[in-house]
N, C-alpha and C positions, 0 to 999 in steps of 0.2 A: 857220341851222342846217342842216347837211347831213342830208338825210332821203331816203335811197335805199331804195326798197321793191321787193320781189320777191313776187309773189303766186302761190301754187301751189294746186292743187285741194284742197278741204276735204271731210272726211267729214261727211255729214249737215248739221247746223246749226252745226258747230264753226267758230269763228273765233278762232284763237289767234295771238299776235304775239310775236316774238322781237326785243327791243331790244338792240342790241349796239354796242360800240365798233367803229369801222371798221378797227381795226388788223388784224383777222383776217377781213376781209370776204370775200376771195376763197375762203379755206378754208371759211368757214361756208356760203357760197352753194353751194360744191361739195358739201358734206356734205348739206345740205338737199335738193338736187336728186338726189343719188345714192340717198339713203334714202327719198325721196318723203315727207318729213315735212310734214304739213299745217299749215304756219305761214307767216304773213307775216313778212318781215324788215325791220327799220328800223335804219339805221346812223347813229351819231352820230360827229362828228369825234374822232379820237384825240387831238388837241391839247387837248381839254377837260380832260385830266388835270392840266394846269398851273394850273388855276383851280378851286378847290373851289366857288366861287359859281356860275360858269358851268356846271360839270358838274352840280351839283344842279338848277339851273334847267332846263337842257336835258333831263336825264334825267326829271325829274318831269313836264315838259311833254309829252314823248313818251309816257310811260306813261298820263298822264291823258287822252290822246286815244282810249283804248280802254276797253271795259267793265272794271270792277274785277274782278280775279280771272282775267283772260285773258292776262296778259303774263308772259313769261319774260325774264330779263335775263342777257346774257353780259357780265359785268363782274367784276372783282376788287374788293378793298376799296380802290378808288381815291379814295374819299371817307370821312372819319372817321365820317360818319353814314350810310353806305351802307345798312346793314341797316334803320335806322330809316326812311329814305326809302322803301324798298321795302315794308316791313311795313305802312305806312300805306295802301299801294295794293294790298296782297295780291299783290304780284309775287314770283316766286321767282327766285333768283339761282344761277348756277353756283358750284360749290365752287371754291376756289382764291383765293390772295391777289392775283394779278394775271394779265394776259393771257399772260405768258410761262410762268408755272407751270401755267396751264390748258392751254397748248399742249404743253409738254415734260414736264410732270409735276413734282410737288413735290420729289421726290428729286433729280432732275437739276438742277432750278432751284437748290435749296439748295446742292448740291455745287459747281456752277459759280460761284455767287455767293460762296461762301466762298473761292474761289480768285481773286477779284477781277474777275470778268467784268462788263462792261457789255453788256447784251443789246441787239442791234440787229435789229429786224424791218424788212421791206421798206418799209413805209409811213413809218416813222420816218426811214429813210435818205433817202427822197425829200423829206421835209418838214423836214429837219434845221435849215436856216437859218430857216425860217418859225417854228419853235418856239423855237429857242435864242437867236436874236438879240434878241427882245423881253425875254428873261430875263437874258442875260449881256452883251448888246451885241456889238460886233464886235471885242472885245479878245482876240486869240489867246492872249496870255500868261495872261489870267484863265481862259479856258476850259481851257487845258492844266493849270493849277494845280488848278482845281476837280475836274476828272475824274481827274487823277493822284493826288489825295488819297484817293479812294475806290476806284479801279479800277487793274488792272494790264494789261488788254487789252480790246479790243472783240471780242465774240463775236457774229458775224452769223449769223442763223438762216435757213436755207432750208427751205421745205416743197415738196411736190409741186406746189403751186399758184403758187410764186414765179416771177416774171419775173426776168431777169438784173438785178442791182443792184450789180455789182461796182464800177463807177465811183463810185456814191454811197457805198458802204461805205468805199472807199479815201479819199474826201473826209472822211468822219467820222473816220477814223483819223488823217488829217493834222491836222484841226481839234483833236482831243483830245490828239494826241501819243502815242496808245496803239497798240500793235501790233494788227493785225487777224487774227483767226482765224475759221474757218467751221465750222458744224455743220449737217448735214442731218438733219431729223427727219420722221417720218411724221405722219399725222393721227389715229393710233389713240387717243391720249390725249384730244385735243380731241373726237373723235367720242364717246368714252365719257362725257365730262363733259356734252356737249350732250344725249346720249340720256337720261342720268339726270335732267337738269334738265327736259327736255320731258315725260318720263314723270311726274315729280312734279306738273307742271302739268296732266297729263291730255291733253297735246297729241298723244301717240303711244301 
């Protein structure tokens, strides 16, 4: 299990932890540092969303390492029992159905999704084969058919924290047979969601 931590100064005796999917790791670390939020950060592999069993095990194990009632979680409803898993451990979760909606906002997410977008974030582009080959195999026709049934284009999302990933995004476009489009987004919505979640936890 990938377990990357960043420790920042705490107020008094506070020790609060933010457990997050690594898909927005760079953006979250940037916001935590810029705002001076007194939280530890723990990141779990974004590939866990392909297995409910692994996701539940790793998420529960990560939360259970810290005192009950001190953990915030940056996840969407990636597991059908997500809220139950967190309620047992008195962890609070960010609002939003998935990491893309948390990043760009529910309105934009729903609008783009309704027009056939398959959202591509930087980490997904870098780990495309690692995640998709175990699921779909190396059959290009199968991959094109599956993605073509649900989507009309790849919508690659850049943030102010993104490194160049044009080559990787073009590769995903070729693999899926879908045209590639780009969108640049700010961190405003993500920052608002994180601030609200940490405030509910009493971390800030």
